[in-house]
N, C-alpha and C positions, 0 to 999 in steps of 0.2 A: 284717464288709466285707460280706456281701451286700446288708444292709439298704440298704448307704450304695450298693452299685450299681441296689439295685431305684429308689433317689432320683433315684442317676442319670439313669438311665429314665426316668424317667418323666417330669425336668426335659425332654430331650432329645427326645422320643417322644410322651409325654404317657401318662397316669394307664392308660391302656388295656392297656397292656406287664406281662403276669404275669410268675409265672415259666414258666406253662405257653408264652405267646406266645415267652417268650427263649428256651426249653428248645429250641421248635419250629424257632426263625431259626435254633441251635445247628446241631439235628438236620440243619438244612437247607443248609448252610455247608458241614457235611463231605458230605454228599453229596456236594454238588457240586466239594470237593477231591479226593473219591475217583475221581469221570468222568472231570475233568478230567487226572490223575494217569495213569490206565489209558489215555484216550483220548494223552494226552505220550507216552507208552514206543509207541504204536501196537500195544495190547492192544485187542483186540474180549472184550465182557462169555463167549464159550465159551471163550477162550483161560484168563481166570482165572477160569472157573468149573470148569474140566477143573484146574488147575492145584493151585486149594483142593478139588479133591474132592464138587463141588457142582451147585447146578443155574441155569443162566442165571437164571432169574425171581430165584435170592435172590440176584445178584449183581443183579440190575437193583434189587431191593425195598430193598437195604443203600444203593446210591446216587441210591436214590430217599428214602427213608423211613429215615434212619441214626441210627432212634430206639434206643435200649434195646443197642445196640451192646458188647460188649466190646475193650477193651484189648487181649484177646489177641488177637479178628479183624482187630482195627487192622492188627497187628504183621502175622500172616498174608496179609491183602491189602496192605500193602506189601511184601511179599518176594515175591509172586506178583505185582509188578509189579515187580519190579526194583528197589525202595525201601526205603527202610528208617524209621521213623516214628520224630516228635521234638514233643515234647508240650513246650510253652513258655507259661509264664504271666508276664504283663508286668504 
């Protein structure tokens, strides 16, 4: 399945897209989704950090570079902003 998906991506965007590039795009999208959800909830990074007992800079890093983030961290973040986490594979 992965090989087929990478073949699809290389046809769509060119051979320059590797696993690394694909994961960077996914990480970026997750970070953007987290930031947008927080902002839509009317919360600051400081408020979310306090709820999660961490620092504002940790929240900023999560929203900017969501690499190697655990599902449990995403769930806690979602709860901190009054949301729930749903994962879907289409």
